[in-house]
Every structure is written in structure tokens, then in C-alpha cells.
C-alpha positions in Angstrom: 25.8 -32.4 50.5 23.0 -31.9 48.6 23.2 -27.8 49.6 26.7 -28.3 48.4 25.5 -29.8 45.3 22.9 -26.8 45.1 25.2 -23.5 45.0 27.8 -24.8 41.7 24.2 -26.1 39.6 23.1 -22.2 40.5 26.0 -20.8 39.7 26.4 -22.5 36.1 22.7 -21.9 35.3 23.3 -18.0 36.4 26.1 -18.7 33.8 24.4 -19.9 32.2 22.0 -17.6 31.4 24.5 -14.5 31.5 25.8 -15.8 28.4 22.8 -16.5 26.2 22.0 -12.4 26.5 25.3 -11.5 25.1 25.1 -14.1 22.5 21.5 -12.0 21.6 20.2 -10.1 19.4 19.1 -6.7 19.7 15.7 -7.2 18.1 15.7 -10.2 20.7 17.1 -7.6 23.6 14.5 -5.2 23.1 11.7 -8.2 22.8 12.8 -9.4 26.8 12.9 -6.6 27.7 9.5 -5.7 26.5 8.2 -8.7 28.6 8.9 -7.8 31.1 6.9 -4.9 31.4 3.2 -7.4 31.8 1.3 -4.5 31.7 2.8 -3.8 28.0 2.0 -6.9 27.3 -1.5 -7.1 27.8 -1.9 -3.1 26.6 -0.5 -4.9 23.3 -2.9 -7.8 23.3 -6.0 -5.6 23.7 -5.1 -3.2 21.3 -4.3 -6.3 18.6 -7.8 -7.4 19.6 -9.6 -4.7 19.2 -7.8 -3.9 15.7 -8.6 -6.6 14.8 -12.1 -6.5 15.8 -12.0 -2.7 14.2 -10.4 -4.3 10.4 -13.2 -7.1 11.0 -15.9 -5.1 10.9 -17.8 -5.2 7.7 -17.8 -9.4 8.9 -18.2 -9.7 12.6 -20.6 -6.4 12.7 -24.3 -7.8 12.5 -25.8 -5.0 11.4 -25.0 -2.1 8.9 -24.0 0.8 11.0 -26.1 3.5 9.0 -29.3 1.3 8.9 -32.6 1.7 10.9 -32.8 -2.1 12.2 -34.6 -1.8 16.3 -36.4 1.0 18.3 -35.5 4.3 18.9 -33.3 4.6 21.6 -33.7 1.2 22.6 -32.5 -0.3 26.3 -29.8 -3.2 25.9 -31.2 -6.7 24.7 -30.9 -10.3 23.6 -30.7 -8.9 20.0 -29.2 -5.4 20.3 -26.5 -6.3 22.5 -25.8 -2.9 23.3 -28.8 -0.9 22.2 -29.9 1.4 19.4 -29.1 4.4 19.2 -31.9 7.9 19.3 -32.9 6.5 15.7 -32.6 3.2 15.6 -29.0 1.9 14.6 -27.1 -1.3 16.3 -24.9 0.8 19.1 -22.8 -2.3 18.8 -21.9 -1.8 14.9 -21.6 1.2 15.2 -19.0 1.5 17.4 -17.4 -1.5 15.6 -17.1 0.5 12.8 -16.2 3.9 15.2 -13.1 2.3 15.9 -12.2 1.6 12.5 -12.8 5.4 11.9 -10.3 6.3 15.4 -7.7 4.6 14.1 -7.8 5.3 11.0 -7.5 9.5 12.0 -4.2 7.8 14.8 -2.8 6.1 12.3 -3.0 8.5 9.5 -2.3 11.8 11.5 0.5 10.4 13.1 2.7 8.8 9.8 2.5 12.3 8.7 3.4 14.7 11.7 6.4 11.8 11.5 7.3 11.8 8.0 7.2 16.0 8.3 9.0 15.9 12.2 12.1 13.4 10.3 12.3 15.5 6.9 12.8 18.5 8.7 14.4 17.9 11.7 17.6 16.0 9.4 17.6 18.9 7.8 17.8 21.4 10.7 20.1 18.5 12.1 22.7 18.0 9.5 23.2 21.0 7.9 23.1 23.4 10.9 23.6 27.6 9.9 20.8 29.3 8.3 18.2 26.3 7.4 18.9 24.9 11.4 18.0 28.8 12.1 14.8 28.9 9.9 13.5 25.3 10.9 13.0 26.1 14.7 11.9 29.5 14.8 9.0 28.3 12.3 8.9 25.1 15.2 9.0 27.8 17.4 6.4 30.1 16.1 3.9 26.5 15.7 4.4 25.8 19.5 4.1 29.2 20.9 0.4 28.8 20.4 -2.0 26.6 22.0 -2.3 23.3 20.9 -6.1 22.8 21.4 -6.7 26.0 19.8 -4.6 25.9 17.2 -7.0 22.6 16.3 -10.3 23.6 16.8 -9.4 27.1 14.8 -8.0 25.1 12.0 -11.2 22.4 12.3 -13.7 25.7 12.3 -11.6 27.4 9.3 -11.9 24.0 6.8 -14.3 22.1 6.1 -15.0 19.3 8.9 -14.9 15.8 7.0 -12.7 12.4 7.5 -9.6 13.8 5.9 -9.4 17.8 6.6 -8.9 16.3 10.4 -6.1 14.0 9.2 -4.5 16.6 7.8 -5.0 18.9 10.6 -4.1 16.3 12.9 -1.1 15.7 11.0 0.6 19.2 10.2 0.5 20.6 14.0 1.7 17.2 16.0 5.3 18.0 14.2 7.3 20.1 15.9 8.3 17.4 18.4 9.5 15.0 16.1 11.0 17.5 14.3 13.1 19.0 17.3 14.1 15.6 18.9 15.4 14.7 15.0 17.3 17.7 15.2 19.4 17.1 18.6 20.2 13.5 18.3 21.4 14.0 14.1 23.5 17.2 16.3 25.2 14.8 18.2 25.1 11.7 15.1 26.7 13.8 13.0 30.0 14.6 15.2 30.6 11.0 15.3 33.5 8.8 13.9 31.0 6.9 11.8 29.4 9.4 10.1 32.5 11.8 9.8 34.1 8.6 7.6 31.3 8.4 5.8 31.6 11.7 4.9 35.5 11.9 4.0 34.7 8.2 1.9 32.4 10.8 -0.2 29.4 8.6 0.5 26.4 9.8 -1.3 23.9 12.5 1.2 20.9 10.2 1.3 22.9 7.3 2.3 24.3 9.0 5.1 21.0 10.7 5.6 18.6 8.2 5.8 21.3 5.1 5.7 23.3 5.6 8.7 22.3 8.7 10.5 18.1 7.7 10.5 18.4 4.1 11.5 20.1 5.4 14.6 17.6 7.5 15.0 14.0 5.0 14.9 14.2 3.9 18.7 13.4 7.8 20.1 11.4 8.4 17.1 8.4 5.2 17.5 8.3 6.2 21.5 7.3 9.8 20.3 4.9 8.4 17.8 3.5 6.3 20.2 2.2 9.6 22.1 2.0 11.2 19.0 -0.9 8.5 17.9 -2.8 8.6 21.8 -2.8 11.8 21.2 -4.3 12.6 17.6 -7.3 9.4 18.3 -7.8 11.4 21.5 -7.9 15.0 19.0 -10.4 13.2 16.9 -12.3 12.5 19.5 -12.4 15.6 21.3 -13.2 17.2 17.5 -16.1 15.2 16.3 -17.3 15.9 19.5 -17.5 19.3 19.2 -18.9 18.3 15.8 -15.9 19.9 14.1 -14.6 16.4 12.9 -15.5 12.7 11.4 -19.6 14.1 10.3 -22.5 12.1 10.6 -23.4 9.3 9.4 -20.2 8.5 9.7 -19.3 6.4 13.2 -16.6 7.6 14.5 -15.7 7.1 18.6 -15.9 10.9 19.0 -19.5 11.5 17.3 -21.0 8.7 18.9 -20.1 10.2 22.7 -22.1 14.1 21.0 -25.5 12.3 21.9 -24.0 12.7 25.7 -24.3 16.1 25.6 -28.0 15.8 26.7 -29.0 15.1 30.8 -31.7 13.0 29.2 -29.0 10.5 27.5 -26.2 11.2 30.9 -28.8 10.1 33.0 -31.3 7.8 31.5 -29.6 6.1 28.3 -26.0 4.8 29.0 -25.0 2.1 26.4 -25.4 5.4 24.0 -22.5 7.3 25.2 -20.6 4.6 27.6 -19.3 2.0 25.6 -17.8 4.9 23.0 -16.2 6.5 26.1 -14.8 3.1 27.7 -12.9 2.0 24.5 -11.6 5.7 24.1 -9.8 5.5 27.4 -8.7 1.9 27.4 -7.0 2.4 23.4 -5.2 5.5 24.8 -3.7 4.0 27.9 -3.3 0.2 25.9 -1.1 2.5 23.7 0.5 4.8 25.9 1.7 1.9 28.8 3.3 0.5 25.3 4.8 2.9 24.4 6.5 3.8 27.8 7.8 -0.4 27.7 9.8 0.8 24.3 11.3 3.1 25.6 12.8 1.0 28.1 13.3 -2.0 25.9 15.2 0.8 23.3 17.0 2.2 26.0 20.6 1.1 25.2 21.4 2.1 29.2 18.2 -0.3 30.1 20.1 -3.2 32.3 16.5 -5.6 32.3 
């Protein structure tokens, strides 16, 4: 009898769950799908904590990042948790401020490249013809150059600095987004709701930014996470080579600069391991979040 009572109850629960899924909003669906990726949820918490620590660096940093407060290349101790660098500055304080710079470079470069890519992709995909051919041939030309070589040449031509490196990365990373948006617009402009707006005489800006663009936000958002991670890696590489953010401003990349010395690599690991670990953790966490967003925003997903 107990077994017979249990079966209908399970069926009722399954049916109720199905009804809840059917009645939930799009945002709730995305959040539910995202929550299935446990690694992405953990990554989101990690990024939030590290981003909060970077944002609150002036409050939680024990020392001014540019002040000489201890011995040269001092090992970690109770006063200086991560030791001091070659000229006696607190490594922990510099690390907190370095995260601010690296995240700022990544976010701003991603915003610039996304805006450029979205605008060019919308124009190329919607108007087609000469505009499409000109924009896509220019995009192909930019993409034909080796990426890292293009970034290095641009960084060498312009004076190294924070905003220069943001602009360089922003103006180099847009072709992928432009091609992605163009492909989505080409399919969307043939749909009935877009054709209906055209027949109704709706203004062009309404069709592009109120009808077509909202339906391309999901792939743009997913692609932007990869651009964010790539921009942070590029900043670290350029700053490591001395072509990015310049001292005394600290970034995760120029904090690794001292690792070019064999003595630092072998005998003073506190000068490069924390910055290197932060770069790895941030980039991996952002990529995990991007993978989860891709699955969560996919309308064909069955989760």
C-alpha cells in the first residue's frame, strides 16, 4: 500500500515542476539554467569577491601602494602578509590596486570593442550591399594580421600608458563581435516581426535598436566575456614586457615584471606567485561564467 501511494505523489511532483518551468519568466529560466553550472556559480562568487576587494582597495589596503614601508624584498611576515617588493612597498596593497587596474583595462576595452563591433555589425547586416562589403573587407583585413603582433606594434607606436592600452585593446578586439552581430542581423531582418515594422513605417533606429539588437544581446554577452578575459591577459602580457601600464602604477602584469630575474623566480616567489595566481583565477572564472551563460541563454537548451 505504501508503494502504491508513493507513485502518484511522485507524478504529482513531476507535473508541478513542469508547470512551474512553463510559467517562469525568461530571466528565471536563465538563472535556473545558470545555477546548474556549479563551477560557474562558484566562479561568479570568486569574481564578485575579488572585484569587491579591488573596488574597496583604498579602504582595505594596509598601506599606500607607492609608499616604501618595509625592507627591500622582505619575505612575508605578520606585518606584511605577502612581503615587500624590491624597493620596500607592501605587495598585498599593490596587489589590491593592481586588480583595479587590470579589471578596469578589461572592462573598458571590452565596452569599446563591443560598441564598435555592434554598430558596424548592425550596419553591415541590415543594409547589406556596398556597406556590408566595405565593412566586412575591412574586418577581414584587421583579422588577417596576427593578433598579438598587431597589439605589440600598436603598443610600441603609441606611448605606453593606462588609457593608451585600453584604446589599443578596444580597437583591436572588435572584428569578432562585428561578424557575430552581422550574422545574427542577416537572419533577423528576414523575420516577420522585422518586416512588419518596415511595412508599418517604423523609424530605422527603432527597428535596429528596439527590435533587432535586443534579439542579439545573448550572443554578444557571451562573446564579451571571452573578450574581457583576453583583454586582461593582453594587458598582463604587455605590462610584463614594459609596453602597458607603467610603474609606479601597479597592474597584475607589471607586478610580474620582476619574475624576469632568475633570483626572483627561485628565491623570492612572493613577488610573482600572487599576481600570477590572480591572473589565472580571474581569467578562468570569467571563462567558466561565459560558458555557463552560453548554455543558459541558448533557447534550444533542455535544462
